[in-house]
C-alpha positions as a printed NumPy array, in Angstrom:
array([[  0.002,   0.108,  -0.079],
       [  1.559,   3.532,  -1.026],
       [  0.235,   6.585,   0.933],
       [ -0.133,   9.874,  -0.979],
       [ -1.152,  13.258,   0.408],
       [ -4.691,  12.694,  -1.212],
       [ -5.086,   8.881,  -1.329],
       [ -3.986,   5.438,  -0.584],
       [ -2.687,   3.327,  -3.736],
       [ -2.917,  -0.178,  -3.177],
       [  0.131,  -1.437,  -5.43 ],
       [ -0.581,  -5.459,  -5.146],
       [ -2.666,  -7.469,  -7.824],
       [ -3.939,  -9.404,  -4.58 ],
       [ -5.949,  -7.6  ,  -1.754],
       [ -6.751,  -8.547,   1.786],
       [-10.431,  -7.885,   2.668],
       [ -9.517,  -4.654,   4.537],
       [ -7.715,  -3.482,   1.351],
       [-10.556,  -4.611,  -0.8  ],
       [-12.944,  -2.525,   1.092],
       [-10.788,   0.398,   0.767],
       [-10.692,  -0.383,  -2.941],
       [-14.152,  -0.607,  -3.572],
       [-14.955,   2.11 ,  -0.885],
       [-17.226,   0.002,   1.337],
       [-16.555,  -1.716,   4.628],
       [-15.117,  -5.09 ,   5.427],
       [-18.547,  -6.437,   6.492],
       [-19.677,  -5.75 ,   3.227],
       [-16.783,  -7.355,   1.686],
       [-17.697, -10.723,   4.068],
       [-21.206, -10.48 ,   3.093],
       [-20.658, -10.27 ,  -0.731],
       [-18.358, -13.412,  -0.225],
       [-21.121, -15.053,   1.692],
       [-23.81 , -14.234,  -0.923],
       [-21.359, -15.571,  -3.889],
       [-20.888, -12.16 ,  -5.429],
       [-17.33 , -11.714,  -4.579],
       [-15.151, -14.784,  -4.847],
       [-11.767, -14.803,  -2.742],
       [ -8.644, -16.728,  -4.383],
       [ -8.918, -20.471,  -3.503],
       [ -6.335, -22.358,  -1.347],
       [ -4.988, -19.109,   0.118],
       [ -5.641, -19.714,   3.718],
       [ -7.071, -16.395,   4.066],
       [ -9.495, -13.902,   1.921],
       [ -7.236, -12.663,  -0.897],
       [ -9.081, -10.951,  -3.872],
       [ -7.601, -10.406,  -7.347],
       [ -7.926,  -7.154,  -8.535],
       [ -9.61 ,  -7.913, -11.442],
       [-12.245,  -9.446,  -9.605],
       [-12.912,  -6.351,  -7.711],
       [-12.889,  -4.187, -10.966],
       [-15.776,  -6.683, -12.107],
       [-17.881,  -5.981,  -9.16 ],
       [-17.353,  -2.099,  -9.762],
       [-18.4  ,  -2.372, -13.253],
       [-21.417,  -4.532, -12.411],
       [-22.157,  -2.043,  -9.547],
       [-22.837,  -4.762,  -6.943],
       [-21.087,  -2.892,  -4.197],
       [-22.826,  -0.372,  -2.2  ],
       [-21.227,   2.106,   0.249]])
């Protein structure tokens, strides 16, 4: 994660739940709810919730995430 004066830029192509929430401008609880409903899929076999940036971009394009 790179901090700038005006925003936070996440440099990795795999994001944790808190990073995904920041990226989508929502809450971590909302990320967990999207996973539970099957609307957002974490990377399999990672041992923790990691999300590909492309999957998050797809959520944004479909407007499935509310603030």
